[in-house]
C-alpha atoms as a printed R data frame, in Angstrom:
    type eleno elety resid chain resno       x       y       z
1   ATOM     1    CA   MET     A     1  -1.099  11.664 -19.132
2   ATOM     2    CA   ILE     A     2  -1.633  13.278 -15.685
3   ATOM     3    CA   GLY     A     3   1.280  14.705 -13.836
4   ATOM     4    CA   ARG     A     4   2.535  13.122 -10.799
5   ATOM     5    CA   GLU     A     5   1.119  14.860  -7.496
6   ATOM     6    CA   ARG     A     6   3.704  15.894  -5.232
7   ATOM     7    CA   LEU     A     7   3.259  15.529  -1.326
8   ATOM     8    CA   ILE     A     8   4.323  18.213   1.004
9   ATOM     9    CA   ASN     A     9   7.847  17.372   2.725
10  ATOM    10    CA   ARG     A    10   6.606  17.142   6.263
11  ATOM    11    CA   ARG     A    11   3.142  14.853   6.553
12  ATOM    12    CA   ALA     A    12   1.773  12.499   8.960
13  ATOM    13    CA   SER     A    13   1.891   9.084   8.666
14  ATOM    14    CA   ILE     A    14   0.372   5.811  10.077
15  ATOM    15    CA   THR     A    15   2.115   2.525  10.575
16  ATOM    16    CA   ILE     A    16   0.253  -0.932  10.488
17  ATOM    17    CA   GLU     A    17   1.656  -4.421  11.148
18  ATOM    18    CA   PHE     A    18   0.021  -7.557   9.930
19  ATOM    19    CA   GLN     A    19   1.029 -11.235   8.951
20  ATOM    20    CA   HIS     A    20   0.328 -12.649   5.624
21  ATOM    21    CA   ASP     A    21   1.559 -15.953   4.733
22  ATOM    22    CA   ASN     A    22   3.287 -16.470   7.792
23  ATOM    23    CA   ILE     A    23   5.424 -13.438   6.995
24  ATOM    24    CA   ASP     A    24   5.208 -10.352   9.432
25  ATOM    25    CA   TYR     A    25   4.700  -7.071   7.280
26  ATOM    26    CA   THR     A    26   4.922  -3.594   8.666
27  ATOM    27    CA   ALA     A    27   3.158  -1.128   6.290
28  ATOM    28    CA   GLY     A    28   3.431   2.848   6.608
29  ATOM    29    CA   PHE     A    29   1.180   5.043   4.493
30  ATOM    30    CA   SER     A    30   0.205   8.956   4.245
31  ATOM    31    CA   ARG     A    31  -2.658  10.809   2.743
32  ATOM    32    CA   PHE     A    32  -3.019  14.000   0.670
33  ATOM    33    CA   ALA     A    33  -4.599  16.905   2.510
34  ATOM    34    CA   ASP     A    34  -8.148  16.053   1.109
35  ATOM    35    CA   GLY     A    35  -7.795  12.275   2.620
36  ATOM    36    CA   ARG     A    36  -6.854  10.269  -0.472
37  ATOM    37    CA   LEU     A    37  -4.239   7.535  -0.019
38  ATOM    38    CA   ALA     A    38  -0.911   9.075  -1.196
39  ATOM    39    CA   GLU     A    39   1.713   6.707  -0.641
40  ATOM    40    CA   VAL     A    40   2.275   3.227   0.725
41  ATOM    41    CA   PHE     A    41   5.636   1.822   2.272
42  ATOM    42    CA   LEU     A    42   5.707  -2.092   2.913
43  ATOM    43    CA   ASN     A    43   8.487  -4.198   4.118
44  ATOM    44    CA   GLY     A    44   8.171  -8.045   5.180
45  ATOM    45    CA   GLY     A    45  10.157 -10.858   6.140
46  ATOM    46    CA   LYS     A    46  13.836 -10.877   6.334
47  ATOM    47    CA   LEU     A    47  15.518  -7.791   5.024
48  ATOM    48    CA   ASP     A    48  16.267  -8.300   1.269
49  ATOM    49    CA   SER     A    49  14.556 -11.692   1.289
50  ATOM    50    CA   GLN     A    50  12.353 -12.298  -1.817
51  ATOM    51    CA   ALA     A    51   9.229 -11.481   0.023
52  ATOM    52    CA   ASP     A    52  10.655  -8.198   1.454
53  ATOM    53    CA   VAL     A    53  11.877  -7.229  -2.024
54  ATOM    54    CA   LEU     A    54   8.522  -7.884  -3.510
55  ATOM    55    CA   ALA     A    55   6.579  -6.038  -0.812
56  ATOM    56    CA   ARG     A    56   8.871  -2.830  -1.096
57  ATOM    57    CA   ASP     A    57   8.462  -2.760  -4.974
58  ATOM    58    CA   SER     A    58   4.876  -3.090  -5.016
59  ATOM    59    CA   ALA     A    59   4.338  -0.481  -2.479
60  ATOM    60    CA   ILE     A    60   6.734   1.715  -4.735
61  ATOM    61    CA   ALA     A    61   4.548   1.123  -7.717
62  ATOM    62    CA   ALA     A    62   1.364   1.379  -5.828
63  ATOM    63    CA   SER     A    63   2.591   4.933  -4.578
64  ATOM    64    CA   LEU     A    64   3.469   6.096  -8.119
65  ATOM    65    CA   ALA     A    65   0.018   5.045  -9.014
66  ATOM    66    CA   LEU     A    66  -1.861   6.835  -6.426
67  ATOM    67    CA   GLN     A    67   0.200  10.051  -6.894
68  ATOM    68    CA   SER     A    68  -0.621   9.848 -10.723
69  ATOM    69    CA   GLY     A    69  -4.135   9.951 -10.129
70  ATOM    70    CA   CYS     A    70  -5.312   6.049  -9.374
71  ATOM    71    CA   ALA     A    71  -8.018   5.866  -6.906
72  ATOM    72    CA   ALA     A    72  -6.980   3.595  -3.768
73  ATOM    73    CA   ASP     A    73 -10.375   1.487  -4.353
74  ATOM    74    CA   ASP     A    74  -9.388   0.919  -8.169
75  ATOM    75    CA   LEU     A    75  -6.136  -0.270  -7.213
76  ATOM    76    CA   ARG     A    76  -7.277  -2.452  -4.594
77  ATOM    77    CA   ALA     A    77 -10.092  -3.946  -6.910
78  ATOM    78    CA   ALA     A    78  -7.279  -4.552  -9.796
79  ATOM    79    CA   LEU     A    79  -4.933  -6.599  -7.251
80  ATOM    80    CA   THR     A    80  -5.243 -10.425  -6.985
81  ATOM    81    CA   ARG     A    81  -7.920 -11.788  -4.926
82  ATOM    82    CA   THR     A    82  -8.326 -15.513  -3.517
83  ATOM    83    CA   ALA     A    83 -10.938 -17.621  -4.729
84  ATOM    84    CA   ALA     A    84 -13.014 -16.799  -1.633
85  ATOM    85    CA   GLY     A    85 -12.325 -13.234  -2.212
86  ATOM    86    CA   GLY     A    86  -9.974 -12.172   0.075
87  ATOM    87    CA   PRO     A    87  -6.316 -10.593  -0.431
88  ATOM    88    CA   ALA     A    88  -3.748 -12.605  -2.181
89  ATOM    89    CA   GLY     A    89  -0.863 -10.862  -1.792
90  ATOM    90    CA   ALA     A    90   0.761  -8.495   0.965
91  ATOM    91    CA   LEU     A    91   0.000  -5.371  -0.973
92  ATOM    92    CA   SER     A    92  -3.637  -6.431  -0.991
93  ATOM    93    CA   VAL     A    93  -3.743  -7.027   2.602
94  ATOM    94    CA   ALA     A    94  -2.194  -3.544   3.236
95  ATOM    95    CA   LEU     A    95  -4.584  -1.588   1.060
96  ATOM    96    CA   ASP     A    96  -7.469  -3.417   2.631
97  ATOM    97    CA   ARG     A    97  -6.345  -2.706   6.035
98  ATOM    98    CA   ILE     A    98  -5.726   0.965   5.154
99  ATOM    99    CA   ALA     A    99  -9.145   1.374   3.635
100 ATOM   100    CA   GLU     A   100 -10.610   0.523   7.133
101 ATOM   101    CA   ILE     A   101  -8.840   3.277   8.538
102 ATOM   102    CA   PRO     A   102 -10.636   6.491   8.750
103 ATOM   103    CA   ALA     A   103  -9.139   9.351   6.725
């Protein structure tokens, strides 16, 4: 198993906002020094609602995967897509939007 790659204590982050399934979400993310996606924070809906809990938990799992060597594109490809190929969940939307932002 690859060890978890730690982030520096002070790092730049970017925040984006989007709507998915009529719920407003806020995503924050940081990158490693080489530009790879390192962590994702995701909040949505009313605080502690099911949507918010699922968003936060999925972002934690994604961050642990990214810090353990999973490439962001592999993670995006593994997440559920709609029949039309679009993102099915909030984490998918967030990762798609993040992928559009230059490193």
